[in-house]
C-alpha positions in Angstrom: 13.3 8.1 0.2 12.1 10.9 2.3 11.2 11.1 6.1 9.5 13.7 8.2 6.6 15.2 6.5 5.2 18.9 6.6 1.9 19.7 8.4 -1.3 18.0 6.7 -2.7 21.4 5.9 0.0 22.5 3.6 -1.2 22.6 0.0 1.1 20.6 -2.3 1.0 19.3 -5.6 -0.3 15.7 -6.1 2.0 12.9 -6.2 1.7 12.2 -10.0 3.2 15.7 -10.6 6.3 15.0 -8.4 9.6 14.6 -9.9 11.0 11.2 -9.6 14.7 10.3 -10.2 15.1 10.0 -14.0 15.9 6.4 -15.1 19.5 5.7 -15.7 22.2 3.3 -15.1 23.0 2.5 -11.2 24.9 5.2 -9.6 26.1 6.1 -5.9 23.9 7.7 -3.6 23.3 8.5 0.1 20.2 7.3 1.8 18.2 9.7 4.2 20.1 8.3 7.3 23.5 8.8 5.6 24.1 5.4 4.4 26.2 5.0 1.0 24.2 3.0 -1.5 23.7 2.3 -5.4 20.6 3.9 -6.6 19.0 1.8 -9.1 16.2 3.3 -11.3 15.6 1.7 -14.7 12.8 -0.9 -15.0 14.7 -3.9 -16.1 17.6 -3.1 -13.6 14.9 -2.7 -10.7 13.1 -5.9 -11.6 16.5 -7.9 -11.5 17.0 -6.5 -7.9 13.6 -7.5 -6.8 14.0 -11.0 -8.1 17.7 -11.8 -7.5 18.5 -14.0 -4.6 22.1 -12.3 -4.1 20.2 -9.2 -2.9 18.8 -9.7 0.5 16.5 -7.7 3.0 17.7 -9.8 6.1 20.0 -7.4 8.0 18.7 -4.1 6.6 15.6 -3.4 8.7 17.2 -0.2 10.3 19.0 1.1 7.1 17.7 4.0 5.3 15.1 4.6 8.0 14.6 6.3 11.2 15.4 3.1 13.1 12.1 2.5 14.7 11.1 -1.0 15.0 7.4 0.1 14.9 7.7 0.9 11.4 6.3 -2.0 9.1 9.5 -1.5 6.9 11.8 -1.5 10.1 10.6 -4.4 12.1 12.8 -7.5 11.9 9.6 -9.5 12.4 8.0 -8.1 9.3 7.7 -10.5 6.2 9.2 -7.7 4.4 12.5 -8.0 6.2 12.7 -11.9 6.0 14.7 -13.7 3.2 15.6 -17.4 2.4 14.2 -20.2 4.2 12.3 -18.2 6.8 10.8 -16.1 4.3 9.9 -19.1 2.1 8.4 -20.8 4.8 6.3 -17.7 6.3 5.5 -16.9 2.8 4.1 -20.3 1.9 2.1 -20.4 5.2 0.4 -17.0 4.1 -0.6 -18.5 0.9 -2.5 -21.1 2.3 -4.8 -18.4 3.8 -4.8 -16.5 0.4 -6.4 -19.4 -1.7 -8.0 -18.4 -5.2 -11.1 -20.0 -3.7 -10.9 -17.7 -0.4 -10.3 -14.7 -2.6 -13.2 -15.5 -4.9 -15.5 -15.8 -1.9 -14.3 -12.3 -0.6 -15.1 -10.7 -4.0 -18.9 -10.3 -3.6 -18.7 -8.7 -0.2 -16.0 -6.3 -1.2 -18.6 -5.2 -3.8 -21.3 -5.2 -1.4 -19.2 -2.7 0.9 -18.3 -0.4 -1.9 -22.0 -0.1 -3.2 -23.0 0.5 0.5 -20.8 3.4 0.6 -21.8 4.7 -2.8 -25.6 4.5 -1.7 -25.0 6.3 1.5 -23.1 9.1 -0.4 -26.0 9.5 -2.7 -28.5 9.4 -0.1 -26.9 12.0 1.9 -26.4 14.5 -1.0 -24.1 17.0 -2.0 -22.0 18.6 -1.0 -19.6 16.1 0.5 -15.8 15.1 1.4 -14.9 11.8 -0.4 -12.4 11.0 2.3 -14.8 11.0 5.2 -17.7 9.8 3.2 -15.9 7.1 0.8 -12.2 6.5 0.9 -11.9 5.6 4.5 -15.1 3.9 4.9 -14.7 1.6 1.9 -11.3 -0.1 3.2 -12.4 0.1 6.9 -15.5 -2.0 6.2 -13.4 -4.4 4.0 -10.7 -4.6 6.7 -12.6 -5.2 9.8 -14.8 -7.9 7.8 -11.9 -9.5 6.4 -10.0 -9.9 9.5 -13.3 -10.8 11.6 -13.3 -7.5 13.5 -16.8 -6.4 12.7 -18.9 -8.3 15.2 -19.7 -7.4 18.9 -17.4 -8.3 21.9 -13.8 -8.3 22.3 -13.1 -8.7 18.7 -15.0 -5.4 17.5 -12.7 -2.6 16.3 -13.9 0.9 15.5 -12.7 3.4 12.9 -11.2 5.9 15.7 -8.8 3.0 17.1 -7.7 1.6 14.0 -6.9 5.0 12.5 -4.8 5.8 15.6 -3.1 2.6 15.7 -2.3 2.7 11.9 -0.9 6.1 12.1 1.3 4.8 15.1 2.5 1.5 13.3 3.1 3.2 9.9 4.8 6.4 11.9 2.8 8.9 9.9 0.3 11.6 10.4 2.4 13.7 13.0 5.6 15.1 14.1 8.7 12.7 13.7 9.0 12.8 17.4 5.8 12.2 18.4 5.6 9.1 20.8 3.2 6.5 19.5 4.5 3.7 22.2 1.3 3.7 24.1 -0.9 3.0 20.9 1.5 0.4 19.6 1.5 -1.4 22.9 -2.5 -1.3 22.8 -2.5 -2.5 19.1 0.0 -5.3 19.9 -1.8 -6.6 23.0 -5.2 -6.7 20.8 -3.6 -8.5 18.2 -2.1 -11.2 20.4 -5.2 -11.7 22.2 -7.0 -11.8 18.8 -4.7 -14.6 17.8 -5.1 -16.6 20.8 -9.1 -16.3 20.7 -9.0 -17.3 17.1 -6.9 -20.5 18.3 -9.6 -21.3 20.9 -12.6 -20.4 18.5 -11.6 -20.3 14.8 -13.8 -18.8 12.2 -13.9 -18.1 8.4 -12.0 -14.7 8.7 -8.5 -14.3 7.5 -7.0 -14.2 11.0 -8.4 -17.6 11.6 -7.0 -18.8 8.4 -3.6 -17.6 9.2 -3.4 -19.2 12.7 -4.7 -22.5 11.2 -2.1 -22.4 8.6 0.8 -21.2 10.9 0.0 -23.9 13.6 -0.5 -26.8 11.3 2.8 -25.8 9.3 4.9 -25.1 12.3 7.9 -23.3 12.6 6.3 -19.7 12.2 7.6 -17.5 15.2 4.7 -15.9 17.2 6.0 -12.5 16.8 6.2 -13.0 13.0 2.6 -13.9 12.9 1.5 -11.3 15.2 3.2 -8.6 13.1 1.8 -10.1 9.9 -1.7 -9.6 11.4 -0.7 -6.1 12.6 0.5 -5.2 9.1 -2.6 -6.8 7.2 -5.2 -5.0 9.5 -3.3 -1.6 9.4 -1.3 -1.0 6.3 -3.7 -2.9 4.0 -6.5 -0.5 5.1 -4.3 2.7 4.8 -3.0 1.6 1.4 -6.4 1.3 -0.2 -7.4 4.7 1.5 -4.4 6.6 -0.1 -4.5 4.8 -3.4 -8.1 5.5 -4.0 -8.0 9.2 -2.8 -5.0 9.7 -4.9 -6.8 8.4 -8.0 -10.1 10.2 -7.3 -8.0 13.7 -7.2 -6.5 13.0 -10.4 -9.6 11.7 -12.1 -11.7 14.5 -11.1 -9.1 17.2 -11.2 -7.3 16.4 -14.3 -9.2 13.9 -16.4 -13.0 14.9 -15.6 -13.7 14.0 -19.2 -12.7 10.3 -18.5 -14.7 10.0 -15.4 -18.1 8.9 -16.8 -16.4 6.3 -18.9 -15.4 4.5 -15.5 -18.9 3.1 -15.6 -17.7 0.5 -18.0 -15.9 -2.3 -16.2 -13.5 -2.9 -19.1 -12.2 0.8 -18.9 -12.3 0.7 -15.1 -9.8 -2.2 -15.0 -7.3 -0.7 -17.2 -7.6 2.9 -15.7 -7.1 1.5 -12.3 -4.1 -0.4 -13.3 -2.5 2.8 -14.8 -3.4 4.9 -11.7 -2.0 2.5 -9.5 1.2 2.1 -11.8 1.8 5.7 -12.4 0.6 7.4 -9.0 3.2 6.3 -6.1 1.6 5.7 -2.7 4.0 7.8 -1.0 7.3 9.7 -1.1 9.4 6.8 0.4 9.5 4.8 -2.7 12.8 2.8 -2.8 13.2 -0.7 -1.4 16.5 -1.4 0.0 18.7 -4.6 -0.5 22.4 -5.6 0.5 24.4 -7.4 -2.2 25.9 -10.8 -0.9 28.0 -11.2 -3.7 29.3 -8.9 -6.7 26.5 -8.3 -9.2 26.4 -7.0 -12.6 23.2 -4.4 -12.7 22.7 -2.7 -16.0 26.3 -2.7 -17.2 27.6 -1.6 -13.5 29.3 -4.0 -11.0 27.9 -3.8 -7.5 30.5 -5.0 -5.0 29.7 -7.5 -2.2 28.3 -5.7 0.8 27.1 -2.9 -1.0 23.3 -1.4 -0.1 21.3 -0.9 -3.2 18.3 1.2 -3.4 15.9 0.2 -6.0 13.5 3.2 -7.1 10.0 1.6 -7.9 8.6 5.0 -9.0 11.5 5.6 -11.5 11.2 2.2 -13.0 7.4 2.6 -13.5 8.0 5.7 -15.3 11.1 4.5 -17.5 10.5 6.1 -20.8 12.1 3.0 -22.7 9.5 1.0 -21.3 6.5 3.2 -20.8 6.9 6.0 -23.3 3.2 7.3 -23.1 3.1 8.0 -19.4 0.0 8.7 -17.2 -1.6 11.1 -19.4 -2.1 9.0 -22.3 -5.4 7.2 -22.9 -6.2 5.9 -19.4 -7.9 2.6 -20.8 -4.7 1.5 -22.7 -3.0 -1.4 -21.1 0.5 -1.0 -19.5 3.5 -2.1 -21.9 4.8 -4.2 -19.1 3.9 -5.5 -15.7 3.7 -2.7 -13.0 6.2 -2.7 -10.1 3.8 -0.9 -8.0 3.4 -4.0 -5.7 7.0 -5.2 -6.2 8.0 -8.3 -8.0 9.6 -11.5 -7.2 9.6 -13.2 -3.7 8.5 -9.9 -1.9 5.4 -9.3 -4.3 2.7 -7.7 -2.2 0.1 -10.1 -1.0 -2.5 -7.7 -0.5 -2.2 -6.7 -4.4 -5.6 -8.5 -5.2 -7.3 -6.5 -2.5 -6.1 -3.2 -3.6 -6.8 -3.6 -7.3 -10.3 -5.2 -6.4 -11.6 -2.2 -4.1 -10.0 0.4 -6.5 -11.9 -1.2 -9.7 -15.3 -1.9 -7.5 -14.9 1.8 -6.1 -14.3 3.7 -9.5 -16.9 1.8 -11.2 -19.7 2.1 -9.2 -19.0 5.7 -8.1 -18.9 6.9 -11.6 -22.2 4.9 -12.7 -24.0 6.5 -9.7 -22.5 9.8 -10.1 -21.3 10.7 -13.6 -21.4 14.4 -13.0 -19.1 14.2 -9.6 -16.8 17.2 -9.5 -14.3 18.9 -7.2 -15.3 22.3 -5.5 -11.7 23.0 -4.5 -8.8 23.2 -7.2 -6.3 20.4 -6.9 -3.4 22.8 -5.8 -5.4 24.0 -2.7 -6.3 20.5 -1.4 -5.0 19.4 2.1 -2.7 16.4 2.2 -2.2 13.5 4.6 1.6 13.2 4.7 4.0 10.4 6.2 6.8 8.2 5.7 4.6 5.4 4.1 1.7 7.0 2.2 0.8 10.5 1.1 -3.0 11.2 0.1 -5.5 13.8 0.1 -6.9 14.9 3.6 -10.1 15.9 2.1 -11.9 15.6 -1.3 -14.6 18.2 -1.4 -17.0 17.2 -4.1 -20.6 18.0 -5.5 -22.8 16.7 -8.2 
């Protein structure tokens, strides 16, 4: 639940070494903006919060944040801030774009994008920075192809623009007072024009699928559709970059013996899940709800109207559910489903993508470069910091 971030050059410990709030019964706390709340940290209590319809997001888009409607978590048009009928309608529309058949069709070219980045890395030879050579190019290639932004003409999106727009939308990568309004206006204009072009000339990309589903179903506000496209383009790209960078730092820095084993797909699948589970993507790990009626959570009565802050990071490290922790065997299945992608009605719609890119990236990189190793100690790596993600700004390696 943190906010402003230090300079990206400041060396800090990796996320998995940061202390999370211990799992214990719900208790009073104060959010960064001064709002009183109940902090929920135990796995089963947090899971109840995420699935209970009496706990709503609808009027909380400015609670616990700096209040900027630019941020994904703070914009009332965001899917994250919808509840009830409006949320179910928008979610149902989105699911029509993410059909099992569509996802199955995307898998081969996600694998191809990863292999292309691996081949380029190997061909260039050591030394290298895995952030500039791998963790950014892979999700960028997947994002632009998924959204149909990899061609020529007005739909083309280059890495520099997407990076600038992403930092503005997620309110990270700079001083908290930095003015992102020009970048946000540019991103919003691009998105609205993109939606209109897809209406006139639809294709097989995700934006076209979303527009067709929204127009066919009706009742989806245009600002909600536009913000959905904004979020999928920006946050999906940044989430994979961050998760993959954090995983590589942990594996190469603290589990180098495990690295060559990732060439085995079965080992990679379990390892990727454990890393996504135990290494949170950012410091701001609590999701906020308001109780619309008195609710019992873990033996504590939460009064109607109270704000509830559910800590996903604490829940994912609850020793009563996960006694072995991250440093156990990385190919061991989790004892219970992870909450890294939330749960219930607000389960992350992009979870399939993060998992797929993580598995393909780790497996193919380990198979090609079993001797990959860091050239800078973990505690001296620079970090990209922000309110949404925290990940290495550089991962210097050789092989």
